VMD Tcl script that builds the backbone (N, CA, C; Angstrom):
set m [mol new atoms 246]
animate dup $m
set s [atomselect $m all]
$s set {name element resname resid chain x y z} {
  {N N UNK 1 A 0.606 -8.022 6.817}
  {CA C UNK 1 A 0.086 -7.361 5.645}
  {C C UNK 1 A -0.422 -8.391 4.634}
  {N N UNK 2 A 0.204 -9.536 4.591}
  {CA C UNK 2 A -0.231 -10.573 3.662}
  {C C UNK 2 A -1.668 -10.997 3.961}
  {N N UNK 3 A -2.006 -11.161 5.236}
  {CA C UNK 3 A -3.366 -11.564 5.605}
  {C C UNK 3 A -4.381 -10.507 5.164}
  {N N UNK 4 A -4.042 -9.239 5.322}
  {CA C UNK 4 A -4.929 -8.157 4.890}
  {C C UNK 4 A -5.114 -8.210 3.380}
  {N N UNK 5 A -4.037 -8.373 2.639}
  {CA C UNK 5 A -4.120 -8.431 1.178}
  {C C UNK 5 A -4.950 -9.630 0.734}
  {N N UNK 6 A -4.764 -10.768 1.368}
  {CA C UNK 6 A -5.541 -11.954 1.011}
  {C C UNK 6 A -7.022 -11.749 1.300}
  {N N UNK 7 A -7.324 -11.147 2.445}
  {CA C UNK 7 A -8.728 -10.901 2.788}
  {C C UNK 7 A -9.370 -9.930 1.801}
  {N N UNK 8 A -8.653 -8.884 1.439}
  {CA C UNK 8 A -9.180 -7.932 0.458}
  {C C UNK 8 A -9.396 -8.606 -0.889}
  {N N UNK 9 A -8.445 -9.425 -1.306}
  {CA C UNK 9 A -8.574 -10.125 -2.570}
  {C C UNK 9 A -9.785 -11.038 -2.594}
  {N N UNK 10 A -10.018 -11.719 -1.487}
  {CA C UNK 10 A -11.163 -12.635 -1.395}
  {C C UNK 10 A -12.479 -11.868 -1.379}
  {N N UNK 11 A -12.576 -10.868 -0.510}
  {CA C UNK 11 A -13.841 -10.140 -0.365}
  {C C UNK 11 A -14.189 -9.311 -1.603}
  {N N UNK 12 A -13.166 -8.820 -2.302}
  {CA C UNK 12 A -13.416 -7.996 -3.484}
  {C C UNK 12 A -13.344 -8.805 -4.776}
  {N N UNK 13 A -13.079 -10.095 -4.651}
  {CA C UNK 13 A -12.902 -10.971 -5.801}
  {C C UNK 13 A -11.883 -10.371 -6.776}
  {N N UNK 14 A -10.771 -9.925 -6.227}
  {CA C UNK 14 A -9.693 -9.271 -6.979}
  {C C UNK 14 A -8.505 -10.219 -7.032}
  {N N UNK 15 A -8.175 -10.682 -8.210}
  {CA C UNK 15 A -7.093 -11.650 -8.353}
  {C C UNK 15 A -5.775 -10.999 -8.769}
  {N N UNK 16 A -5.752 -9.681 -8.876}
  {CA C UNK 16 A -4.547 -8.997 -9.349}
  {C C UNK 16 A -4.040 -7.943 -8.372}
  {N N UNK 17 A -4.075 -8.236 -7.095}
  {CA C UNK 17 A -3.537 -7.304 -6.101}
  {C C UNK 17 A -2.036 -7.193 -6.252}
  {N N UNK 18 A -1.495 -6.034 -5.950}
  {CA C UNK 18 A -0.053 -5.856 -5.885}
  {C C UNK 18 A 0.280 -5.389 -4.491}
  {N N UNK 19 A 1.289 -6.018 -3.895}
  {CA C UNK 19 A 1.678 -5.690 -2.528}
  {C C UNK 19 A 3.139 -5.264 -2.524}
  {N N UNK 20 A 3.410 -4.116 -1.926}
  {CA C UNK 20 A 4.772 -3.613 -1.766}
  {C C UNK 20 A 5.058 -3.590 -0.273}
  {N N UNK 21 A 6.097 -4.290 0.153}
  {CA C UNK 21 A 6.474 -4.291 1.557}
  {C C UNK 21 A 6.606 -5.693 2.115}
  {N N UNK 22 A 6.933 -5.756 3.379}
  {CA C UNK 22 A 7.133 -7.021 4.080}
  {C C UNK 22 A 5.794 -7.713 4.301}
  {N N UNK 23 A 5.611 -8.924 3.761}
  {CA C UNK 23 A 4.336 -9.614 3.950}
  {C C UNK 23 A 4.019 -9.890 5.422}
  {N N UNK 24 A 5.045 -9.925 6.275}
  {CA C UNK 24 A 4.834 -10.209 7.699}
  {C C UNK 24 A 4.586 -8.946 8.520}
  {N N UNK 25 A 4.538 -7.803 7.879}
  {CA C UNK 25 A 4.337 -6.536 8.583}
  {C C UNK 25 A 3.026 -6.567 9.363}
  {N N UNK 26 A 3.111 -6.291 10.654}
  {CA C UNK 26 A 1.907 -6.208 11.492}
  {C C UNK 26 A 1.173 -4.907 11.163}
  {N N UNK 27 A -0.101 -5.030 10.863}
  {CA C UNK 27 A -0.887 -3.862 10.442}
  {C C UNK 27 A -1.921 -3.530 11.511}
  {N N UNK 28 A -1.847 -2.302 12.020}
  {CA C UNK 28 A -2.855 -1.819 12.960}
  {C C UNK 28 A -3.632 -0.636 12.391}
  {N N UNK 29 A -3.009 0.082 11.426}
  {CA C UNK 29 A -3.639 1.266 10.855}
  {C C UNK 29 A -3.471 1.255 9.342}
  {N N UNK 30 A -4.585 1.507 8.642}
  {CA C UNK 30 A -4.578 1.540 7.177}
  {C C UNK 30 A -5.127 2.876 6.720}
  {N N UNK 31 A -4.475 3.468 5.724}
  {CA C UNK 31 A -4.991 4.667 5.064}
  {C C UNK 31 A -5.466 4.240 3.682}
  {N N UNK 32 A -6.561 4.804 3.218}
  {CA C UNK 32 A -7.110 4.413 1.922}
  {C C UNK 32 A -7.303 5.630 1.032}
  {N N UNK 33 A -6.978 5.433 -0.229}
  {CA C UNK 33 A -7.229 6.435 -1.255}
  {C C UNK 33 A -7.719 5.678 -2.477}
  {N N UNK 34 A -9.028 5.620 -2.658}
  {CA C UNK 34 A -9.607 4.799 -3.711}
  {C C UNK 34 A -9.560 5.517 -5.050}
  {N N UNK 35 A -9.519 4.743 -6.100}
  {CA C UNK 35 A -9.385 5.305 -7.441}
  {C C UNK 35 A -7.922 5.542 -7.751}
  {N N UNK 36 A -7.644 6.536 -8.562}
  {CA C UNK 36 A -6.279 6.863 -8.946}
  {C C UNK 36 A -5.605 7.678 -7.843}
  {N N UNK 37 A -4.524 7.140 -7.300}
  {CA C UNK 37 A -3.782 7.849 -6.255}
  {C C UNK 37 A -2.517 8.425 -6.872}
  {N N UNK 38 A -2.525 9.707 -7.103}
  {CA C UNK 38 A -1.369 10.372 -7.700}
  {C C UNK 38 A -0.282 10.550 -6.644}
  {N N UNK 39 A 0.778 11.215 -7.048}
  {CA C UNK 39 A 1.905 11.455 -6.145}
  {C C UNK 39 A 1.417 12.040 -4.816}
  {N N UNK 40 A 0.533 12.992 -4.891}
  {CA C UNK 40 A -0.133 13.499 -3.703}
  {C C UNK 40 A -1.606 13.181 -3.870}
  {N N UNK 41 A -2.231 12.464 -3.010}
  {CA C UNK 41 A -1.937 12.244 -1.606}
  {C C UNK 41 A -1.150 10.971 -1.304}
  {N N UNK 42 A -0.745 10.189 -2.298}
  {CA C UNK 42 A -0.087 8.917 -2.030}
  {C C UNK 42 A 1.128 9.021 -1.121}
  {N N UNK 43 A 2.034 9.924 -1.451}
  {CA C UNK 43 A 3.249 10.078 -0.648}
  {C C UNK 43 A 2.920 10.642 0.725}
  {N N UNK 44 A 1.988 11.558 0.792}
  {CA C UNK 44 A 1.582 12.112 2.092}
  {C C UNK 44 A 0.994 11.020 2.981}
  {N N UNK 45 A 0.204 10.130 2.406}
  {CA C UNK 45 A -0.380 9.032 3.192}
  {C C UNK 45 A 0.706 8.069 3.672}
  {N N UNK 46 A 1.691 7.777 2.813}
  {CA C UNK 46 A 2.788 6.899 3.220}
  {C C UNK 46 A 3.607 7.512 4.351}
  {N N UNK 47 A 3.693 8.821 4.389}
  {CA C UNK 47 A 4.439 9.501 5.455}
  {C C UNK 47 A 3.609 9.693 6.717}
  {N N UNK 48 A 2.353 9.317 6.670}
  {CA C UNK 48 A 1.469 9.457 7.826}
  {C C UNK 48 A 1.625 8.305 8.805}
  {N N UNK 49 A 0.717 8.223 9.767}
  {CA C UNK 49 A 0.828 7.216 10.831}
  {C C UNK 49 A 0.455 5.795 10.410}
  {N N UNK 50 A -0.246 5.631 9.301}
  {CA C UNK 50 A -0.675 4.292 8.876}
  {C C UNK 50 A 0.522 3.462 8.417}
  {N N UNK 51 A 0.487 2.166 8.739}
  {CA C UNK 51 A 1.542 1.264 8.268}
  {C C UNK 51 A 1.341 0.906 6.795}
  {N N UNK 52 A 0.085 0.822 6.377}
  {CA C UNK 52 A -0.234 0.399 5.018}
  {C C UNK 52 A -1.164 1.411 4.355}
  {N N UNK 53 A -0.870 1.692 3.088}
  {CA C UNK 53 A -1.749 2.528 2.279}
  {C C UNK 53 A -2.417 1.620 1.259}
  {N N UNK 54 A -3.716 1.707 1.179}
  {CA C UNK 54 A -4.534 0.922 0.266}
  {C C UNK 54 A -5.038 1.863 -0.818}
  {N N UNK 55 A -4.791 1.515 -2.077}
  {CA C UNK 55 A -5.259 2.382 -3.152}
  {C C UNK 55 A -5.666 1.553 -4.356}
  {N N UNK 56 A -6.376 2.184 -5.261}
  {CA C UNK 56 A -6.844 1.497 -6.448}
  {C C UNK 56 A -5.791 1.446 -7.534}
  {N N UNK 57 A -5.183 2.564 -7.836}
  {CA C UNK 57 A -4.195 2.642 -8.897}
  {C C UNK 57 A -3.222 3.757 -8.556}
  {N N UNK 58 A -1.954 3.553 -8.897}
  {CA C UNK 58 A -0.938 4.593 -8.694}
  {C C UNK 58 A 0.076 4.492 -9.820}
  {N N UNK 59 A 0.616 5.616 -10.235}
  {CA C UNK 59 A 1.666 5.596 -11.249}
  {C C UNK 59 A 2.887 4.873 -10.704}
  {N N UNK 60 A 3.438 4.002 -11.503}
  {CA C UNK 60 A 4.587 3.185 -11.086}
  {C C UNK 60 A 5.760 4.050 -10.629}
  {N N UNK 61 A 5.967 5.177 -11.248}
  {CA C UNK 61 A 7.138 6.002 -10.985}
  {C C UNK 61 A 6.936 7.013 -9.858}
  {N N UNK 62 A 5.801 6.998 -9.211}
  {CA C UNK 62 A 5.552 7.943 -8.124}
  {C C UNK 62 A 5.354 7.207 -6.802}
  {N N UNK 63 A 4.122 6.949 -6.459}
  {CA C UNK 63 A 3.794 6.374 -5.156}
  {C C UNK 63 A 4.408 4.992 -4.961}
  {N N UNK 64 A 4.393 4.152 -5.988}
  {CA C UNK 64 A 4.929 2.794 -5.859}
  {C C UNK 64 A 6.428 2.837 -5.584}
  {N N UNK 65 A 7.173 3.631 -6.350}
  {CA C UNK 65 A 8.622 3.757 -6.136}
  {C C UNK 65 A 8.929 4.337 -4.757}
  {N N UNK 66 A 8.132 5.305 -4.331}
  {CA C UNK 66 A 8.335 5.910 -3.019}
  {C C UNK 66 A 8.141 4.864 -1.918}
  {N N UNK 67 A 7.101 4.042 -2.054}
  {CA C UNK 67 A 6.856 2.977 -1.077}
  {C C UNK 67 A 8.015 1.983 -1.067}
  {N N UNK 68 A 8.500 1.601 -2.249}
  {CA C UNK 68 A 9.630 0.675 -2.326}
  {C C UNK 68 A 10.871 1.263 -1.667}
  {N N UNK 69 A 11.110 2.550 -1.849}
  {CA C UNK 69 A 12.253 3.218 -1.212}
  {C C UNK 69 A 12.105 3.229 0.305}
  {N N UNK 70 A 10.894 3.464 0.800}
  {CA C UNK 70 A 10.667 3.476 2.245}
  {C C UNK 70 A 10.951 2.096 2.841}
  {N N UNK 71 A 10.488 1.055 2.170}
  {CA C UNK 71 A 10.713 -0.317 2.640}
  {C C UNK 71 A 12.210 -0.631 2.605}
  {N N UNK 72 A 12.888 -0.239 1.522}
  {CA C UNK 72 A 14.327 -0.490 1.394}
  {C C UNK 72 A 15.116 0.250 2.468}
  {N N UNK 73 A 14.596 1.374 2.922}
  {CA C UNK 73 A 15.259 2.145 3.975}
  {C C UNK 73 A 14.994 1.583 5.368}
  {N N UNK 74 A 14.189 0.515 5.439}
  {CA C UNK 74 A 13.928 -0.126 6.721}
  {C C UNK 74 A 12.708 0.369 7.457}
  {N N UNK 75 A 11.932 1.224 6.826}
  {CA C UNK 75 A 10.719 1.727 7.472}
  {C C UNK 75 A 9.627 0.671 7.395}
  {N N UNK 76 A 8.798 0.601 8.386}
  {CA C UNK 76 A 7.706 -0.376 8.479}
  {C C UNK 76 A 6.487 0.174 7.759}
  {N N UNK 77 A 6.521 0.130 6.451}
  {CA C UNK 77 A 5.443 0.660 5.613}
  {C C UNK 77 A 5.090 -0.334 4.529}
  {N N UNK 78 A 3.892 -0.216 3.997}
  {CA C UNK 78 A 3.454 -1.084 2.919}
  {C C UNK 78 A 2.424 -0.396 2.051}
  {N N UNK 79 A 2.245 -0.944 0.868}
  {CA C UNK 79 A 1.302 -0.401 -0.110}
  {C C UNK 79 A 0.567 -1.576 -0.737}
  {N N UNK 80 A -0.758 -1.497 -0.781}
  {CA C UNK 80 A -1.559 -2.511 -1.442}
  {C C UNK 80 A -2.342 -1.825 -2.548}
  {N N UNK 81 A -2.132 -2.300 -3.776}
  {CA C UNK 81 A -2.834 -1.751 -4.943}
  {C C UNK 81 A -3.907 -2.733 -5.365}
  {N N UNK 82 A -5.139 -2.278 -5.448}
  {CA C UNK 82 A -6.252 -3.139 -5.866}
  {C C UNK 82 A -6.368 -3.156 -7.373}
}
mol reanalyze $m
mol bondsrecalc $m
mol representation Tube
mol addrep $m
């Protein structure tokens, strides 16, 4: 996941990426929700088949906390905020 985040940061010239999850997580599938990702569809995407959800912005107390809880529970999931 770290390599994906670095590549996105470079290609988008984004120096303020936020990454939630294991940086060594192998990524084969990404779900994207550009712009503001509210509780839904953010949580629905995290519960889907993708290992990583890519989004523009999410409320700290919704999608971000949910992703952190999934990682803490041992699930192979990640969240990248642009």
